[in-house]
C-alpha positions, 0 to 999 in steps of 0.5 A: 234315294236321291241325294243333293249335296251343296258345297262352296259356301263360306264367308266373303267380303262384299264385292267378292265371288263364290262358286256353289256346286250341287252334286246329285246322286241321280242317274237321270240328272239330265232329265231334271231342271235344276234350281237354286233357292236361298233363305236368310234368317227370319225370311222366307225361302226365295228363288234365285236361279233355274236352268233347264235340262239341257242347260239352254234356258236359264232364269234368274230373280231380278236381284241377282241378274248380271251378278249370278250365273247358273250352269250345269254339267250333265256328265258330272251330275252337277249344277253350279251357281257362280256368284259375283259382286256379292252383297251383304243382302246375299247372305243366306243358306243356299239350296239346290233342288230338282224339278220336272220343269224350269220354274221359280216356284218352290212347290214344283221342286221335288228333291232338295239338298241340305244347303250351304251357308253364304255370308257376305260381310260389309 
């Protein structure tokens, strides 16, 4: 059974930084593209960032470009999301997920973690 476990969320002031991690119980982790999504209260889940299998390609939603960086360590079966210059509108539950291809579409992702809460105070 595939497990994805996010960590690193918390409460931070606007302008601060957090680094999210997502560990995967996948021996074939390196064969999956990975993505981060988020869902704020009362809103639909939205795409945040994605990274290709080898890490050579990345893709971001416009609202986080220049502030967030997605990366991965295939040797550790882990994907990261470095979040800088955080804004109150970044407040959400953040989820990682696996996909067969780098994509911003949630429907292309197969396995999801349980999420980690990020709260940015103004």
